[in-house]
ChimeraX commands (.cxc) that place a marker at each C-alpha (Angstrom):
marker #1 position -0.41,12.99,-10.14 radius 0.5
marker #1 position -1.32,9.88,-11.05 radius 0.5
marker #1 position 1.80,7.62,-11.28 radius 0.5
marker #1 position 5.12,7.69,-9.62 radius 0.5
marker #1 position 8.34,5.79,-9.04 radius 0.5
marker #1 position 9.46,3.42,-9.98 radius 0.5
marker #1 position 10.02,3.11,-6.20 radius 0.5
marker #1 position 11.77,-0.26,-4.65 radius 0.5
marker #1 position 9.44,-2.81,-3.02 radius 0.5
marker #1 position 10.19,-5.48,-1.26 radius 0.5
marker #1 position 7.59,-7.59,-2.73 radius 0.5
marker #1 position 7.50,-6.26,-6.40 radius 0.5
marker #1 position 11.02,-5.29,-7.35 radius 0.5
marker #1 position 10.63,-1.87,-9.30 radius 0.5
marker #1 position 7.29,-1.07,-8.65 radius 0.5
marker #1 position 5.61,2.20,-11.10 radius 0.5
marker #1 position 2.88,3.35,-8.47 radius 0.5
marker #1 position -0.46,4.17,-9.98 radius 0.5
marker #1 position -2.65,6.50,-7.35 radius 0.5
marker #1 position -5.65,6.76,-8.62 radius 0.5
marker #1 position -7.57,8.69,-6.17 radius 0.5
marker #1 position -7.25,12.09,-7.56 radius 0.5
marker #1 position -7.45,14.48,-4.17 radius 0.5
marker #1 position -6.28,14.15,-0.58 radius 0.5
marker #1 position -6.51,10.99,1.43 radius 0.5
marker #1 position -10.15,8.65,1.08 radius 0.5
marker #1 position -10.28,5.22,2.18 radius 0.5
marker #1 position -13.14,2.75,3.66 radius 0.5
marker #1 position -10.10,2.44,7.05 radius 0.5
marker #1 position -8.58,4.66,8.69 radius 0.5
marker #1 position -5.93,2.63,10.24 radius 0.5
marker #1 position -3.28,3.31,13.24 radius 0.5
marker #1 position -0.23,2.68,11.49 radius 0.5
marker #1 position -1.20,4.34,8.44 radius 0.5
marker #1 position 1.63,5.71,6.45 radius 0.5
marker #1 position -0.41,8.37,4.61 radius 0.5
marker #1 position -1.98,9.96,7.77 radius 0.5
marker #1 position -5.40,9.78,9.15 radius 0.5
marker #1 position -8.69,9.61,6.83 radius 0.5
marker #1 position -11.01,12.53,7.00 radius 0.5
marker #1 position -12.73,11.39,3.79 radius 0.5
marker #1 position -14.24,8.08,4.73 radius 0.5
marker #1 position -15.82,6.31,1.64 radius 0.5
marker #1 position -17.37,2.83,0.96 radius 0.5
marker #1 position -19.22,3.20,-1.84 radius 0.5
marker #1 position -17.50,3.35,-5.44 radius 0.5
marker #1 position -17.36,6.64,-7.19 radius 0.5
marker #1 position -15.86,8.34,-10.75 radius 0.5
marker #1 position -12.44,8.86,-10.18 radius 0.5
marker #1 position -10.12,9.37,-12.89 radius 0.5
marker #1 position -11.07,8.25,-16.62 radius 0.5
marker #1 position -9.38,4.86,-17.82 radius 0.5
marker #1 position -7.77,6.50,-20.60 radius 0.5
marker #1 position -6.47,9.12,-18.03 radius 0.5
marker #1 position -4.69,7.05,-16.25 radius 0.5
marker #1 position -3.52,4.81,-19.26 radius 0.5
marker #1 position -2.15,8.31,-21.17 radius 0.5
marker #1 position -0.20,9.45,-17.74 radius 0.5
marker #1 position 1.46,6.12,-17.25 radius 0.5
marker #1 position 2.04,5.73,-20.83 radius 0.5
marker #1 position 3.76,8.67,-20.73 radius 0.5
marker #1 position 5.96,7.98,-17.05 radius 0.5
marker #1 position 7.28,4.83,-19.05 radius 0.5
marker #1 position 8.63,6.96,-22.41 radius 0.5
marker #1 position 10.55,9.56,-19.50 radius 0.5
marker #1 position 12.45,6.32,-17.66 radius 0.5
marker #1 position 15.73,5.20,-18.68 radius 0.5
marker #1 position 15.51,1.16,-19.42 radius 0.5
marker #1 position 17.04,0.60,-16.22 radius 0.5
marker #1 position 14.51,1.76,-14.52 radius 0.5
marker #1 position 11.95,0.13,-16.12 radius 0.5
marker #1 position 8.97,-1.37,-13.58 radius 0.5
marker #1 position 8.46,-5.48,-13.01 radius 0.5
marker #1 position 4.77,-4.01,-11.56 radius 0.5
marker #1 position 2.26,-1.72,-12.64 radius 0.5
marker #1 position 0.88,-0.91,-8.61 radius 0.5
marker #1 position -2.26,0.25,-7.63 radius 0.5
marker #1 position -1.55,2.09,-4.85 radius 0.5
marker #1 position -3.43,4.67,-3.78 radius 0.5
marker #1 position -3.38,7.74,-1.54 radius 0.5
marker #1 position -6.34,5.70,0.48 radius 0.5
marker #1 position -8.15,2.69,-0.80 radius 0.5
marker #1 position -7.87,2.35,-4.81 radius 0.5
marker #1 position -11.03,-0.15,-5.08 radius 0.5
marker #1 position -13.12,3.01,-4.37 radius 0.5
marker #1 position -12.64,3.52,-8.22 radius 0.5
marker #1 position -15.70,2.80,-9.88 radius 0.5
marker #1 position -13.64,2.18,-13.38 radius 0.5
marker #1 position -10.50,0.25,-11.91 radius 0.5
marker #1 position -11.43,-3.08,-13.83 radius 0.5
marker #1 position -11.38,-0.92,-17.13 radius 0.5
marker #1 position -8.38,0.60,-16.16 radius 0.5
marker #1 position -6.39,-2.78,-15.61 radius 0.5
marker #1 position -7.80,-3.54,-18.73 radius 0.5
marker #1 position -6.54,-0.71,-20.89 radius 0.5
marker #1 position -3.25,-0.97,-19.10 radius 0.5
marker #1 position -2.57,-4.53,-19.80 radius 0.5
marker #1 position -1.40,-3.34,-23.41 radius 0.5
marker #1 position 1.54,-2.10,-22.14 radius 0.5
marker #1 position 3.02,-5.37,-21.63 radius 0.5
marker #1 position 3.77,-5.09,-17.69 radius 0.5
marker #1 position 2.23,-7.42,-15.06 radius 0.5
marker #1 position -0.65,-5.28,-12.90 radius 0.5
marker #1 position -0.33,-5.46,-8.70 radius 0.5
marker #1 position -2.96,-3.87,-6.62 radius 0.5
marker #1 position -2.50,-3.27,-3.11 radius 0.5
marker #1 position -6.17,-3.71,-1.33 radius 0.5
marker #1 position -7.31,-3.41,2.21 radius 0.5
marker #1 position -10.02,-5.82,1.27 radius 0.5
marker #1 position -13.02,-4.20,3.11 radius 0.5
marker #1 position -15.09,-3.44,-0.26 radius 0.5
marker #1 position -14.85,-7.41,-1.31 radius 0.5
marker #1 position -18.66,-7.82,-0.86 radius 0.5
marker #1 position -19.00,-5.90,-4.06 radius 0.5
marker #1 position -19.00,-7.92,-6.85 radius 0.5
marker #1 position -17.52,-5.35,-9.12 radius 0.5
marker #1 position -14.74,-5.00,-6.84 radius 0.5
marker #1 position -13.92,-8.51,-7.25 radius 0.5
marker #1 position -14.44,-8.31,-10.84 radius 0.5
marker #1 position -11.93,-5.87,-11.31 radius 0.5
marker #1 position -9.11,-7.14,-8.84 radius 0.5
marker #1 position -9.30,-10.73,-10.80 radius 0.5
marker #1 position -8.33,-8.87,-13.58 radius 0.5
marker #1 position -4.77,-7.91,-11.64 radius 0.5
marker #1 position -1.59,-10.25,-12.29 radius 0.5
marker #1 position -1.37,-10.15,-8.44 radius 0.5
marker #1 position -3.57,-9.18,-5.50 radius 0.5
marker #1 position -2.14,-8.17,-1.53 radius 0.5
marker #1 position -5.37,-8.28,0.71 radius 0.5
marker #1 position -5.20,-6.71,4.21 radius 0.5
marker #1 position -6.15,-9.63,6.95 radius 0.5
marker #1 position -4.55,-8.18,10.51 radius 0.5
marker #1 position -6.94,-9.50,12.51 radius 0.5
marker #1 position -9.55,-12.46,12.64 radius 0.5
marker #1 position -11.77,-10.62,15.77 radius 0.5
marker #1 position -14.00,-7.74,15.40 radius 0.5
marker #1 position -12.98,-6.17,17.92 radius 0.5
marker #1 position -9.35,-6.13,17.24 radius 0.5
marker #1 position -10.20,-5.09,13.38 radius 0.5
marker #1 position -12.34,-2.16,14.58 radius 0.5
marker #1 position -8.95,-0.95,16.98 radius 0.5
marker #1 position -6.37,-1.23,14.25 radius 0.5
marker #1 position -8.37,-0.86,11.24 radius 0.5
marker #1 position -10.90,1.66,12.25 radius 0.5
marker #1 position -13.23,0.75,9.73 radius 0.5
marker #1 position -16.11,2.79,8.34 radius 0.5
marker #1 position -19.55,2.52,10.84 radius 0.5
marker #1 position -21.04,0.75,7.30 radius 0.5
marker #1 position -18.24,-1.88,7.48 radius 0.5
marker #1 position -19.13,-5.45,9.14 radius 0.5
marker #1 position -16.40,-7.47,10.42 radius 0.5
marker #1 position -17.66,-10.91,9.58 radius 0.5
marker #1 position -19.04,-9.28,5.93 radius 0.5
marker #1 position -15.56,-8.64,5.62 radius 0.5
marker #1 position -14.36,-11.82,6.46 radius 0.5
marker #1 position -16.76,-14.04,4.38 radius 0.5
marker #1 position -16.20,-11.72,1.09 radius 0.5
marker #1 position -11.91,-12.44,1.64 radius 0.5
marker #1 position -12.69,-15.86,1.64 radius 0.5
marker #1 position -15.08,-15.89,-1.20 radius 0.5
marker #1 position -12.53,-13.93,-3.21 radius 0.5
marker #1 position -9.50,-16.00,-2.64 radius 0.5
marker #1 position -11.26,-19.04,-3.95 radius 0.5
marker #1 position -11.88,-17.57,-7.40 radius 0.5
marker #1 position -9.06,-15.58,-8.05 radius 0.5
marker #1 position -6.52,-17.04,-10.25 radius 0.5
marker #1 position -3.34,-14.65,-10.01 radius 0.5
marker #1 position -0.67,-14.63,-7.34 radius 0.5
marker #1 position -2.72,-14.13,-3.96 radius 0.5
marker #1 position -1.13,-12.47,-1.46 radius 0.5
marker #1 position -1.56,-11.70,2.60 radius 0.5
marker #1 position -0.49,-8.91,4.66 radius 0.5
marker #1 position -0.81,-8.60,8.44 radius 0.5
marker #1 position 0.75,-5.37,9.94 radius 0.5
marker #1 position 1.81,-6.66,13.75 radius 0.5
marker #1 position 1.13,-3.55,15.90 radius 0.5
marker #1 position 2.47,-4.10,19.64 radius 0.5
marker #1 position -0.27,-4.22,22.43 radius 0.5
marker #1 position -2.93,-4.44,19.37 radius 0.5
marker #1 position -2.63,-7.76,17.44 radius 0.5
marker #1 position 0.80,-9.48,18.29 radius 0.5
marker #1 position -0.08,-11.63,21.31 radius 0.5
marker #1 position -0.35,-14.91,20.65 radius 0.5
marker #1 position -3.66,-15.87,21.21 radius 0.5
marker #1 position -4.53,-12.76,18.38 radius 0.5
marker #1 position -1.82,-14.45,15.96 radius 0.5
marker #1 position -3.78,-17.72,16.29 radius 0.5
marker #1 position -7.03,-16.50,15.85 radius 0.5
marker #1 position -5.19,-14.25,12.69 radius 0.5
marker #1 position -3.56,-17.55,11.35 radius 0.5
marker #1 position -7.02,-19.64,10.97 radius 0.5
marker #1 position -8.46,-16.81,8.64 radius 0.5
marker #1 position -4.97,-16.91,6.86 radius 0.5
marker #1 position -5.50,-20.96,6.68 radius 0.5
marker #1 position -8.67,-20.47,4.64 radius 0.5
marker #1 position -7.45,-17.82,2.62 radius 0.5
marker #1 position -4.45,-19.98,1.10 radius 0.5
marker #1 position -2.24,-17.29,-0.21 radius 0.5
marker #1 position 0.33,-17.78,-2.04 radius 0.5
marker #1 position 2.66,-15.95,0.87 radius 0.5
marker #1 position 1.36,-14.57,4.08 radius 0.5
marker #1 position 3.63,-11.09,4.62 radius 0.5
marker #1 position 4.01,-10.22,8.07 radius 0.5
marker #1 position 4.93,-6.44,8.09 radius 0.5
marker #1 position 5.66,-3.79,10.91 radius 0.5
marker #1 position 5.01,-0.15,11.06 radius 0.5
marker #1 position 8.78,1.10,9.89 radius 0.5
marker #1 position 7.52,4.57,7.97 radius 0.5
marker #1 position 5.91,7.15,10.54 radius 0.5
marker #1 position 2.06,5.78,11.57 radius 0.5
marker #1 position -0.99,7.60,11.32 radius 0.5
marker #1 position -0.86,7.74,15.43 radius 0.5
marker #1 position 2.37,8.43,17.09 radius 0.5
marker #1 position 1.62,5.90,19.94 radius 0.5
marker #1 position 1.78,2.96,17.54 radius 0.5
marker #1 position 4.93,0.72,18.44 radius 0.5
marker #1 position 6.76,-1.88,16.71 radius 0.5
marker #1 position 6.42,-5.47,18.12 radius 0.5
marker #1 position 9.12,-7.32,20.38 radius 0.5
marker #1 position 11.35,-9.40,18.34 radius 0.5
marker #1 position 9.89,-12.25,20.68 radius 0.5
marker #1 position 6.29,-11.86,19.61 radius 0.5
marker #1 position 7.44,-11.21,15.69 radius 0.5
marker #1 position 9.30,-14.80,15.64 radius 0.5
marker #1 position 6.50,-16.23,17.27 radius 0.5
marker #1 position 3.82,-14.79,14.89 radius 0.5
marker #1 position 6.29,-16.54,12.15 radius 0.5
marker #1 position 6.00,-19.64,13.74 radius 0.5
marker #1 position 2.40,-19.71,14.41 radius 0.5
marker #1 position 1.52,-18.77,10.74 radius 0.5
marker #1 position 4.53,-21.35,9.66 radius 0.5
marker #1 position 2.65,-24.29,11.83 radius 0.5
marker #1 position -0.69,-23.49,9.25 radius 0.5
marker #1 position 1.48,-25.04,6.38 radius 0.5
marker #1 position 1.14,-21.23,5.25 radius 0.5
marker #1 position 4.26,-19.39,3.09 radius 0.5
marker #1 position 5.57,-16.92,5.46 radius 0.5
marker #1 position 7.74,-14.02,4.84 radius 0.5
marker #1 position 8.85,-10.81,7.19 radius 0.5
marker #1 position 8.02,-7.32,5.45 radius 0.5
marker #1 position 10.55,-5.90,7.79 radius 0.5
marker #1 position 13.79,-4.22,6.16 radius 0.5
marker #1 position 14.55,-1.02,4.25 radius 0.5
marker #1 position 13.56,-1.41,0.31 radius 0.5
marker #1 position 16.74,0.60,-0.86 radius 0.5
marker #1 position 17.44,4.00,-2.21 radius 0.5
marker #1 position 17.11,3.33,-5.79 radius 0.5
marker #1 position 13.76,5.21,-6.38 radius 0.5
marker #1 position 13.40,5.91,-10.29 radius 0.5
marker #1 position 13.16,9.35,-11.77 radius 0.5
marker #1 position 11.29,11.32,-14.47 radius 0.5
marker #1 position 13.83,13.90,-14.68 radius 0.5
marker #1 position 11.46,16.48,-13.25 radius 0.5
marker #1 position 12.83,16.77,-9.49 radius 0.5
marker #1 position 9.89,18.58,-8.21 radius 0.5
marker #1 position 6.89,16.20,-9.57 radius 0.5
marker #1 position 9.13,13.27,-8.54 radius 0.5
marker #1 position 9.46,14.38,-4.78 radius 0.5
marker #1 position 5.99,15.56,-4.36 radius 0.5
marker #1 position 4.27,12.43,-6.22 radius 0.5
marker #1 position 6.42,9.82,-4.70 radius 0.5
marker #1 position 5.89,11.39,-1.26 radius 0.5
marker #1 position 1.76,11.60,-1.37 radius 0.5
marker #1 position 1.80,7.51,-1.37 radius 0.5
marker #1 position 4.91,6.84,-0.27 radius 0.5
marker #1 position 7.05,8.39,2.58 radius 0.5
marker #1 position 10.51,8.83,1.51 radius 0.5
marker #1 position 13.28,7.82,4.06 radius 0.5
marker #1 position 16.31,10.79,4.11 radius 0.5
marker #1 position 18.80,8.64,2.42 radius 0.5
marker #1 position 16.46,8.07,-0.55 radius 0.5
marker #1 position 15.87,11.39,-0.90 radius 0.5
marker #1 position 19.68,12.48,-1.39 radius 0.5
marker #1 position 19.59,9.70,-3.88 radius 0.5
marker #1 position 16.76,11.04,-5.68 radius 0.5
marker #1 position 18.11,14.57,-5.83 radius 0.5
marker #1 position 21.56,13.15,-6.80 radius 0.5
marker #1 position 20.06,11.66,-9.51 radius 0.5
marker #1 position 18.26,14.75,-10.79 radius 0.5
marker #1 position 21.37,17.00,-9.93 radius 0.5
marker #1 position 19.62,18.68,-7.83 radius 0.5
marker #1 position 20.59,20.76,-4.56 radius 0.5
marker #1 position 18.81,19.98,-1.26 radius 0.5
marker #1 position 17.46,23.45,-1.05 radius 0.5
marker #1 position 14.90,22.21,-3.00 radius 0.5
marker #1 position 13.85,20.08,-0.22 radius 0.5
marker #1 position 13.49,23.45,1.99 radius 0.5
marker #1 position 11.53,25.19,-0.98 radius 0.5
marker #1 position 8.96,22.79,-0.76 radius 0.5
marker #1 position 9.29,22.41,2.82 radius 0.5
marker #1 position 8.66,25.97,3.06 radius 0.5
marker #1 position 5.63,26.20,0.64 radius 0.5
marker #1 position 3.79,22.98,2.50 radius 0.5
marker #1 position 4.29,20.50,0.08 radius 0.5
marker #1 position 5.72,18.46,2.34 radius 0.5
marker #1 position 7.11,17.84,5.48 radius 0.5
marker #1 position 10.04,15.95,7.55 radius 0.5
marker #1 position 8.98,13.98,10.53 radius 0.5
marker #1 position 11.14,12.05,12.78 radius 0.5
marker #1 position 10.78,8.23,13.16 radius 0.5
marker #1 position 12.47,5.25,14.55 radius 0.5
marker #1 position 15.75,7.50,14.41 radius 0.5
marker #1 position 15.34,7.93,10.50 radius 0.5
marker #1 position 13.69,11.59,8.50 radius 0.5
marker #1 position 10.95,10.77,6.68 radius 0.5
marker #1 position 9.31,13.44,4.23 radius 0.5
marker #1 position 5.76,12.67,3.41 radius 0.5
marker #1 position 3.14,14.94,1.74 radius 0.5
marker #1 position 1.16,17.79,3.54 radius 0.5
marker #1 position -2.24,17.85,2.46 radius 0.5
marker #1 position -3.93,19.60,5.54 radius 0.5
marker link #1:1,2 radius 0.2
marker link #1:2,3 radius 0.2
marker link #1:3,4 radius 0.2
marker link #1:4,5 radius 0.2
marker link #1:5,6 radius 0.2
marker link #1:6,7 radius 0.2
marker link #1:7,8 radius 0.2
marker link #1:8,9 radius 0.2
marker link #1:9,10 radius 0.2
marker link #1:10,11 radius 0.2
marker link #1:11,12 radius 0.2
marker link #1:12,13 radius 0.2
marker link #1:13,14 radius 0.2
marker link #1:14,15 radius 0.2
marker link #1:15,16 radius 0.2
marker link #1:16,17 radius 0.2
marker link #1:17,18 radius 0.2
marker link #1:18,19 radius 0.2
marker link #1:19,20 radius 0.2
marker link #1:20,21 radius 0.2
marker link #1:21,22 radius 0.2
marker link #1:22,23 radius 0.2
marker link #1:23,24 radius 0.2
marker link #1:24,25 radius 0.2
marker link #1:25,26 radius 0.2
marker link #1:26,27 radius 0.2
marker link #1:27,28 radius 0.2
marker link #1:28,29 radius 0.2
marker link #1:29,30 radius 0.2
marker link #1:30,31 radius 0.2
marker link #1:31,32 radius 0.2
marker link #1:32,33 radius 0.2
marker link #1:33,34 radius 0.2
marker link #1:34,35 radius 0.2
marker link #1:35,36 radius 0.2
marker link #1:36,37 radius 0.2
marker link #1:37,38 radius 0.2
marker link #1:38,39 radius 0.2
marker link #1:39,40 radius 0.2
marker link #1:40,41 radius 0.2
marker link #1:41,42 radius 0.2
marker link #1:42,43 radius 0.2
marker link #1:43,44 radius 0.2
marker link #1:44,45 radius 0.2
marker link #1:45,46 radius 0.2
marker link #1:46,47 radius 0.2
marker link #1:47,48 radius 0.2
marker link #1:48,49 radius 0.2
marker link #1:49,50 radius 0.2
marker link #1:50,51 radius 0.2
marker link #1:51,52 radius 0.2
marker link #1:52,53 radius 0.2
marker link #1:53,54 radius 0.2
marker link #1:54,55 radius 0.2
marker link #1:55,56 radius 0.2
marker link #1:56,57 radius 0.2
marker link #1:57,58 radius 0.2
marker link #1:58,59 radius 0.2
marker link #1:59,60 radius 0.2
marker link #1:60,61 radius 0.2
marker link #1:61,62 radius 0.2
marker link #1:62,63 radius 0.2
marker link #1:63,64 radius 0.2
marker link #1:64,65 radius 0.2
marker link #1:65,66 radius 0.2
marker link #1:66,67 radius 0.2
marker link #1:67,68 radius 0.2
marker link #1:68,69 radius 0.2
marker link #1:69,70 radius 0.2
marker link #1:70,71 radius 0.2
marker link #1:71,72 radius 0.2
marker link #1:72,73 radius 0.2
marker link #1:73,74 radius 0.2
marker link #1:74,75 radius 0.2
marker link #1:75,76 radius 0.2
marker link #1:76,77 radius 0.2
marker link #1:77,78 radius 0.2
marker link #1:78,79 radius 0.2
marker link #1:79,80 radius 0.2
marker link #1:80,81 radius 0.2
marker link #1:81,82 radius 0.2
marker link #1:82,83 radius 0.2
marker link #1:83,84 radius 0.2
marker link #1:84,85 radius 0.2
marker link #1:85,86 radius 0.2
marker link #1:86,87 radius 0.2
marker link #1:87,88 radius 0.2
marker link #1:88,89 radius 0.2
marker link #1:89,90 radius 0.2
marker link #1:90,91 radius 0.2
marker link #1:91,92 radius 0.2
marker link #1:92,93 radius 0.2
marker link #1:93,94 radius 0.2
marker link #1:94,95 radius 0.2
marker link #1:95,96 radius 0.2
marker link #1:96,97 radius 0.2
marker link #1:97,98 radius 0.2
marker link #1:98,99 radius 0.2
marker link #1:99,100 radius 0.2
marker link #1:100,101 radius 0.2
marker link #1:101,102 radius 0.2
marker link #1:102,103 radius 0.2
marker link #1:103,104 radius 0.2
marker link #1:104,105 radius 0.2
marker link #1:105,106 radius 0.2
marker link #1:106,107 radius 0.2
marker link #1:107,108 radius 0.2
marker link #1:108,109 radius 0.2
marker link #1:109,110 radius 0.2
marker link #1:110,111 radius 0.2
marker link #1:111,112 radius 0.2
marker link #1:112,113 radius 0.2
marker link #1:113,114 radius 0.2
marker link #1:114,115 radius 0.2
marker link #1:115,116 radius 0.2
marker link #1:116,117 radius 0.2
marker link #1:117,118 radius 0.2
marker link #1:118,119 radius 0.2
marker link #1:119,120 radius 0.2
marker link #1:120,121 radius 0.2
marker link #1:121,122 radius 0.2
marker link #1:122,123 radius 0.2
marker link #1:123,124 radius 0.2
marker link #1:124,125 radius 0.2
marker link #1:125,126 radius 0.2
marker link #1:126,127 radius 0.2
marker link #1:127,128 radius 0.2
marker link #1:128,129 radius 0.2
marker link #1:129,130 radius 0.2
marker link #1:130,131 radius 0.2
marker link #1:131,132 radius 0.2
marker link #1:132,133 radius 0.2
marker link #1:133,134 radius 0.2
marker link #1:134,135 radius 0.2
marker link #1:135,136 radius 0.2
marker link #1:136,137 radius 0.2
marker link #1:137,138 radius 0.2
marker link #1:138,139 radius 0.2
marker link #1:139,140 radius 0.2
marker link #1:140,141 radius 0.2
marker link #1:141,142 radius 0.2
marker link #1:142,143 radius 0.2
marker link #1:143,144 radius 0.2
marker link #1:144,145 radius 0.2
marker link #1:145,146 radius 0.2
marker link #1:146,147 radius 0.2
marker link #1:147,148 radius 0.2
marker link #1:148,149 radius 0.2
marker link #1:149,150 radius 0.2
marker link #1:150,151 radius 0.2
marker link #1:151,152 radius 0.2
marker link #1:152,153 radius 0.2
marker link #1:153,154 radius 0.2
marker link #1:154,155 radius 0.2
marker link #1:155,156 radius 0.2
marker link #1:156,157 radius 0.2
marker link #1:157,158 radius 0.2
marker link #1:158,159 radius 0.2
marker link #1:159,160 radius 0.2
marker link #1:160,161 radius 0.2
marker link #1:161,162 radius 0.2
marker link #1:162,163 radius 0.2
marker link #1:163,164 radius 0.2
marker link #1:164,165 radius 0.2
marker link #1:165,166 radius 0.2
marker link #1:166,167 radius 0.2
marker link #1:167,168 radius 0.2
marker link #1:168,169 radius 0.2
marker link #1:169,170 radius 0.2
marker link #1:170,171 radius 0.2
marker link #1:171,172 radius 0.2
marker link #1:172,173 radius 0.2
marker link #1:173,174 radius 0.2
marker link #1:174,175 radius 0.2
marker link #1:175,176 radius 0.2
marker link #1:176,177 radius 0.2
marker link #1:177,178 radius 0.2
marker link #1:178,179 radius 0.2
marker link #1:179,180 radius 0.2
marker link #1:180,181 radius 0.2
marker link #1:181,182 radius 0.2
marker link #1:182,183 radius 0.2
marker link #1:183,184 radius 0.2
marker link #1:184,185 radius 0.2
marker link #1:185,186 radius 0.2
marker link #1:186,187 radius 0.2
marker link #1:187,188 radius 0.2
marker link #1:188,189 radius 0.2
marker link #1:189,190 radius 0.2
marker link #1:190,191 radius 0.2
marker link #1:191,192 radius 0.2
marker link #1:192,193 radius 0.2
marker link #1:193,194 radius 0.2
marker link #1:194,195 radius 0.2
marker link #1:195,196 radius 0.2
marker link #1:196,197 radius 0.2
marker link #1:197,198 radius 0.2
marker link #1:198,199 radius 0.2
marker link #1:199,200 radius 0.2
marker link #1:200,201 radius 0.2
marker link #1:201,202 radius 0.2
marker link #1:202,203 radius 0.2
marker link #1:203,204 radius 0.2
marker link #1:204,205 radius 0.2
marker link #1:205,206 radius 0.2
marker link #1:206,207 radius 0.2
marker link #1:207,208 radius 0.2
marker link #1:208,209 radius 0.2
marker link #1:209,210 radius 0.2
marker link #1:210,211 radius 0.2
marker link #1:211,212 radius 0.2
marker link #1:212,213 radius 0.2
marker link #1:213,214 radius 0.2
marker link #1:214,215 radius 0.2
marker link #1:215,216 radius 0.2
marker link #1:216,217 radius 0.2
marker link #1:217,218 radius 0.2
marker link #1:218,219 radius 0.2
marker link #1:219,220 radius 0.2
marker link #1:220,221 radius 0.2
marker link #1:221,222 radius 0.2
marker link #1:222,223 radius 0.2
marker link #1:223,224 radius 0.2
marker link #1:224,225 radius 0.2
marker link #1:225,226 radius 0.2
marker link #1:226,227 radius 0.2
marker link #1:227,228 radius 0.2
marker link #1:228,229 radius 0.2
marker link #1:229,230 radius 0.2
marker link #1:230,231 radius 0.2
marker link #1:231,232 radius 0.2
marker link #1:232,233 radius 0.2
marker link #1:233,234 radius 0.2
marker link #1:234,235 radius 0.2
marker link #1:235,236 radius 0.2
marker link #1:236,237 radius 0.2
marker link #1:237,238 radius 0.2
marker link #1:238,239 radius 0.2
marker link #1:239,240 radius 0.2
marker link #1:240,241 radius 0.2
marker link #1:241,242 radius 0.2
marker link #1:242,243 radius 0.2
marker link #1:243,244 radius 0.2
marker link #1:244,245 radius 0.2
marker link #1:245,246 radius 0.2
marker link #1:246,247 radius 0.2
marker link #1:247,248 radius 0.2
marker link #1:248,249 radius 0.2
marker link #1:249,250 radius 0.2
marker link #1:250,251 radius 0.2
marker link #1:251,252 radius 0.2
marker link #1:252,253 radius 0.2
marker link #1:253,254 radius 0.2
marker link #1:254,255 radius 0.2
marker link #1:255,256 radius 0.2
marker link #1:256,257 radius 0.2
marker link #1:257,258 radius 0.2
marker link #1:258,259 radius 0.2
marker link #1:259,260 radius 0.2
marker link #1:260,261 radius 0.2
marker link #1:261,262 radius 0.2
marker link #1:262,263 radius 0.2
marker link #1:263,264 radius 0.2
marker link #1:264,265 radius 0.2
marker link #1:265,266 radius 0.2
marker link #1:266,267 radius 0.2
marker link #1:267,268 radius 0.2
marker link #1:268,269 radius 0.2
marker link #1:269,270 radius 0.2
marker link #1:270,271 radius 0.2
marker link #1:271,272 radius 0.2
marker link #1:272,273 radius 0.2
marker link #1:273,274 radius 0.2
marker link #1:274,275 radius 0.2
marker link #1:275,276 radius 0.2
marker link #1:276,277 radius 0.2
marker link #1:277,278 radius 0.2
marker link #1:278,279 radius 0.2
marker link #1:279,280 radius 0.2
marker link #1:280,281 radius 0.2
marker link #1:281,282 radius 0.2
marker link #1:282,283 radius 0.2
marker link #1:283,284 radius 0.2
marker link #1:284,285 radius 0.2
marker link #1:285,286 radius 0.2
marker link #1:286,287 radius 0.2
marker link #1:287,288 radius 0.2
marker link #1:288,289 radius 0.2
marker link #1:289,290 radius 0.2
marker link #1:290,291 radius 0.2
marker link #1:291,292 radius 0.2
marker link #1:292,293 radius 0.2
marker link #1:293,294 radius 0.2
marker link #1:294,295 radius 0.2
marker link #1:295,296 radius 0.2
marker link #1:296,297 radius 0.2
marker link #1:297,298 radius 0.2
marker link #1:298,299 radius 0.2
marker link #1:299,300 radius 0.2
marker link #1:300,301 radius 0.2
marker link #1:301,302 radius 0.2
marker link #1:302,303 radius 0.2
marker link #1:303,304 radius 0.2
marker link #1:304,305 radius 0.2
marker link #1:305,306 radius 0.2
marker link #1:306,307 radius 0.2
marker link #1:307,308 radius 0.2
marker link #1:308,309 radius 0.2
marker link #1:309,310 radius 0.2
marker link #1:310,311 radius 0.2
view
């Protein structure tokens, strides 16, 4: 699976996802809130994954299977792990540009000390970098980075990248109750965001099943206070709190659509039912996929989500 969706995105409209990691989750972090689960394969060095032409051919074919109303607003690198681990990311972005659709990359920003990573991201039209904290201890607690990574190097490289990037730069801060949502911690985070000067500083909360079941959503008071603190830094601040909607694109192959989307983007039950309806499929398909351990159902915040099984 290389491409999936399009899926509705709170930031990007209709987003055709590109998963440039051809295996189970591979990442430089193992964030406590990650919707894809814990990281068992930590990596910090870029390696050869898919060849650029493999991704180009897969995306072009996927687009040809979509109805006009489902055509995406963005092609988005949102992987089963960290997309900048792909050695050929820059070459792939350049190749995809001929399709005439803006390209987005969602990264945890941990590898921005690598000039090749910065060069690749500078080719994208829209980039989101992860900024969960401006404190080394909290950064390690919430993001659980590979032991070779250093907070100060991460911090300096994010600021350096923000100074040279000319596209739309976004930051995303995931607020987790009891970890990074206190006033003092948010004020520290706001200092780093001020230095980055993103087009928009997004505040999000774990609305999908997190890697650790102990993770909780912050109180409304804490979220409002965080918004106020960032706003006082003259930052453009937006919440990412709501459900994206059920309008998921489909290719006509329901089994592939379900497995491919669930690999990276857990599907809420109402979205899954809508996808089945579009493809004239019955819920028995879900039972079969669960029995064969391709996907599993997880309850979280009074909702049922379907996610990919890897282990």
